[in-house]
N, C-alpha and C positions, 0 to 999 in steps of 0.2 A: 432354619434355615441352614443351610451348609454354603461355607465359603471354602471353595478349592482351588488350590494354586497348583499348576502344573510345572514339574522340574525342567528347567530350560538351560541346563549345563552345554557347554559347547561340544562336548565329545557326543553327546545325545543328540542334540538339535542344532545343527550347524547352520540352519537357514531359516528364514522367516516362513518359507513354504511348509517347512515340516511342523514349525510350531502352529501355525493355522490349521494344518491337517489334524495334528493331535488333539488340537481343543475342539475342532468340529466331530471328530470321533469320540471324544468323551462326552460332549453335549448329546451326541445321538445314543450314547449307551446309558446316561441319566433318563433320557425321555423314554427309552424301553422299558427302565426298570419301573417309571410312573406308570406307564400303561399297563404292566404286570399287574399292578397293585390296584387298577380299575380307575385311574384318574383319566377322566373322559376328555377334558379340555386343558391344553398344555399351551403356553405362550413361551417362546424364545424371544426377548426383548433385546433389541440392539439401539445404538445410540441414533441412528439416523436412517433414512431410507436406503442410501447408498450400501451401508455395512448390512442391513436387512435384507437385501436383494441379493448380495454375495453370498451370505450365510445361508440363506434359502437354497440357492443353487448346489452349494456344497454337501448341506445336510439331506437333502434329497438322494444323494446317492447312497446313504445308508438308511433313511427312514422315510415314510411316507409324510409329506408336507402339504398342508391345506393350501389352495391358491391364496397368497398374501398381497395380491395386487390390489391396492386400495380401491379401485374402481370396481372390482368383482368380487372382492374377499366376502365370505359367507362365515359368519361367526358360530359354527357348528362343532360337533364333537372332532377331536384330533389335534395336530400340533399346527400352530402358526408362528410364523417369524415375523414381527413387527417392530417398527421403531417406537421409541417410549412415547412420541408426541400422540401416536394413535390410540394409545392404551387407556387413557383417561377415561373414567366411568366405565370401564370393562371389569370384569371377573373372570378367573381362570381356576380350575381345581390346582394346577400347579405352573410354578412361573421361574424359568431360568434367564437370569440376567448374564448376557454374553459380554465378556471382556470388557469390565468398565475401567478403562484406563486412565491415567493421569491427564492424559490429552483430552480424551472424550468427556470426563467428569472433575474438572478442575475444582479445588476447595472455594467454593463461594455458595451463597445462599441460593441462586438461581439453579446451578446443578444439584445443590442437596435436595431442592424440592423435585427435581427430575427424578433422581434415584428413589425417593421417597414414594412418588407415583408409581415407578416400576416395581418397587417390593410391595407394595399395598395392594397389588392386583390378586395375590395369591390367595387362594380361600385355605389350602391344606399344606402345600409343599413349596418351599421357596430354595432355590440355589444360586450362588454367585460364582461364576467360572471364568478364571483369568489365567493369564499364562505370563506373570510379571508385569511391571510398570503400573501395579495396582493403584486405583486412586485413592488418594488419602483421605477422601471423605469416609471410607471406610477401614483402610490400613492403619491410619494414624491415630493414636489415643488422643482425647482432647486434652489440651493443656490446661492448667487452672485458669488463666486467662480467658481461654475460651468456654470454661464450664459456665452456663447459665441455665436458666428454667426453659423448659420446651413444654406444648402441649402435645400430647399424643392422640391419634385417633384411635385406630387398633393397637392394642399394647402388645409388644413381642418381648415374651419373657425369657432372658439368657438362662442357659444351664452350663454347667463346666463342661468343657469340651472333652472328647474321648480319645481324639487324635491330634496331633499338632498342627494338622493343616485343615482342620474342618470344625465349625461350630455350629451347633445343632440348637437351633430356636423353633419354639412351636407357637404359630401364631394363634391367638385368642383374641376375642374383641369384647372386653369389659366396658364399661362408662369411661370416657377420657379422664386421664387424671394428670397431674403434673409431677414430674420425676426431674433428676438432674442426672446429666450424663456420667457414667461410672466405667470402670474397666472391670471385665470379669475376671476373677482370680483363677487360675487354673492350678492343677495338683503340682507338686514338686516336681514330676518327671515330665512336663509338659510347659509348652511355651505359652504365657498369658495372651488372650486373644482381646483386642479391642472391640468392646459391644456397641456401646452406646454412643452413637455420634448423632449431630443433627440430621440425620437422614434414615431410611428404612423404617425404624420403629418411632421416629422423633420428628415433630414437626415444629417449626419455629411460630412463634406468635407472631401475628399480623394483623393489622387495621384490615377491616372487611367492608365491602359495599353491602348493600341490604339483600343482594344476590348472594352473600356469602364468599364472594371471591376477593383475593387481594392482588396487588400488584405482582406480576411474575408469575402467578398461577396459570395452569395449563386449562384451557376450556375443555369441557365434557366433549367427547367426541360427537356426540349427537348434535352438538351446536356447529359443527366444524362446516358440515354441508348446506349451503345457501338453500333458503326456501326455494321450491319449484315455483314457477310462474309463468302468464303467459307472455307473449314476446313484449318487450319494454321499446317503446318508440321514442328515442330522446332526440331526434332530429330537430334542428331547431325551426321554429315556422316563423318568428318574427323576433326582432331585437329593438330594445328601447332604452334611453339613458334616463334614469332620474336622479334625484338628488342624492340618493345614498348607494349609487352604481349603476352597472349595467345589467339589464335584465335580458333573459334569453327564454322564450316560452316554447315548450314541446308538448306533444300530446300527452306524456306522461307527468310533465312537472314543469316547474319554472326553477331556472338556475339563475343566481344573483352573483356578480363579481364586484366587490367593494373595495376601494383603495384605502388602506389604514395608514401606511408609510409607504415611502419609495421602495423599502425591502419587505413590506407585508401586505398580503391580500387576504381578505376575507372572504370565503366561498359557502355560500348559503343555498340549498336544494330543498324544495318541498314538493310533495304531490300536489296535482291541480294546478290552480293559478294564482295563489295567495301565500306569500311570505309572511309568517308571523313577525310583527314589529318588535324593536329592542334587540338586546343582546344579554348573553349569559352574564349574571350577576358579578362573576368573578373576574370579566374582562371589564378593565376600567383604564384605558389609555389616559394619560395626563392631556395629550392634545393628539389630533390626527390631521393628515395631509389629504386632502383629496385630489391632489394633481395626478392627473393620469390622461391618457389619450387612448382612442379606440379608432380602428376602422372595420368597417363592415362591408364584405364582399358576398357574392354569392357562395361562395363554398366555406369561407372561414371568416371568424370574427377575431381581430388581434387587438390585443389590450397591453398597454404600455406604460411603465413608470420610469423612473430614472435608473432603477436597480434590476426589474424585471420585464420580461416578455412572456405575454400568454398566448397560444393560440388554440381555439375552440374550433374543432371540426363541425361545421353546421349539419353534416349528414347523420353524425353519431352522437354529439353533444359532448364528445370527450374533450378534456383540457390538457395541453401539454404546457409544462413549466419550464421556463429558460431564463438565463441571466439576459440583460439587455443586449449583450452581444450575442445571443442565440445560441449558447453553450446549454445543452440539454441538462435539466434538474431531476425533472420527473415527469412521466406522462401517465394518463389513466388508461384502462384498456378500451380498447377502440369500440367494441361491442357492447352495449349494456353495461356502462361503466358505474351505474348508479342503481340502486334498489331500495326501495322501502316498502316493508311488508306489515301487517296487522294479523295478530295471531287471532285465533278464535275466542281466547281469553281477553283480547284487546290490548296486549303488548304490542308496542312499536319497535320494529327492528331494522336497521338500515346497514347497507353494505356499498362500500366504496371500493371499486375494484382498480387495482393500479398494476403497472408494469415497472417494476423495480429494474434497476440497470444489472448487467452482468457484473459480479464482483463487488456489488456495493454492500455496504454493511448499513444495517437499520439498527438503532439502539432506542429501546424504551427507557426513558430518563424519569428517576425520581429525584426531585430537587432537593429533598430534605436531607439526605445523606449522599447526594450526587453519585448514586448508583445508575449505571447503566447496564440494560441486558441486551445482548445481540438477537434480534428477532429472524434473521434469514433463516430460512428451512425449518422454522416451528410456528407454534401458535402459542401466544402469551397475553395474559391479560396487562394493559397497561394503565388501567383505572386505579384511583386511590381510593381510601376510605372513605367513609360519610363525614368525618370530621376535619378531612384534608383540605389545606386551602388550595392545594396544587390542581392543575386541570392535566389530562393525558397528554404527553409530549413526544414525539418521535424525533429523533435526530438521524440525519443520514450523512455518511462522510463524503457524499458529493455535493455537499454544500447548501443543505436545505433543513428545515423543519417543519413538523405539522402540529399544532395546537389544536385538540378536539374539544370544542365547547360543550362539554357534558359533564355531569356528575354521576351518571349511571354506568353500569357496565361496559368497558370499551376493551375489545381485545384486536389483535391484528393476527394474520394467518398468512404463511407462506409455505404452504405443503401441496404439492403437484396435482393432489388428488383433489383439492378444494380449491385450489386457486390463489391468488395474492389479494388481500383486501383488510380494510379496517371495519370493525363491525361494532354498531353501538346499540344499546336498549335504552327504551323509555325515554327518546327524544321525538317531538313532532315532526323535527325537520333536520336536515344535516347541516352542520355548523362547524366550519373549522378554519383556521387561520395557517396561511403557507407564508413561511419566512424564508428569507434568502440569506445565507450567511456563509462566510467563508471559513469557518471553524466553529467548534462547539461553543466557545465563549460567546462570540457574536451572536449565534442564535440564542443562547441563554440569557443575554442582554435583552435581545427583542422580546423575549418571552416575560421578563421582567417588566419591560415598557407595557405590554399588553395588561399585565396584572397591575398596573398603576402604582 
């Protein structure tokens, strides 16, 4: 791996545009060098789709760039410019990580995993190109307090740097082993370069599901595009009130809305006409309140508690969640808002398609250490390991939370090419709890109530 920092003295680069131009020219030069070596597939990895679009446009002035539009991209020979979220599960002959700044990759576990994913896409050559404001995940040496064991997948062996601004690493792939982060020693004529941080070559230990995924992991690219399907008709045909909630039947399946408490409702959906009885074993509230009201009209079903107001569009079956005074919290996508699919191997998968608000922040929450991962503009697993007592939990800064009643793999996606949704595996029916809460502590308190 080459870590290349470009000079940014004021008398040389007096504006951001000049810095950007120089970085782009250097990236193009590196890609040309790789192509001369016979490296056929090259990826330039950016932090997000916006940066990738800008970089692709500028790079195309210097080199040929493959169409990197997620809707049309073809993973063939050539140079692609991609956001890091799209690269999980892919491999390239050479990878250039473009401008990993402190702002783009702050020092935390979630962004360490992102950089790890980016770096391990490379089969033969890896380069990190920056122009100052370099992320501390690479630039800063690990302190004694931070030094801990990490499990590595492909080991990247460091060698002494030959120049002060570049460290050369040759990726190999022996069996995983356990190492401790260290700092490579340079010769007396050169500056020491930090090498082993919990990114690039190192991966933190994590509790995983049977699928091999852990909280905060990025789903494989092939999982992000929802399964193809015939038209899904979720239009409500009839409504009935039963002891355990309001039932709405469509051609595709049956939806149940069940009050748990004035600020909590349970949403269950199954294909066909039958919802399985009972609840998830980790859901055990001490007591529940069934107090609710509903109004059924030709176009809409309205469901009301002391804290919540839900509207179900009978033409599409989609739910709009609001406070009692009708302030919007969350709404499902209007068309085909739910989907359940069974693979040829018998695995059941489900998608709940959502329409998050502009400027809304969504966090995947890990109760054990109070960590939150912002999920907007990315795809991340929010499920926990097999031995965890926690259930997947989303918290929005708009005043609500979602508890997914599943022990299987669960991830959220908010990428334009694939849509915004919550994905689950290995459950026979969708089952989640919607919580209204003015802040995180209120939502967490409601979560603890559900857990009993």
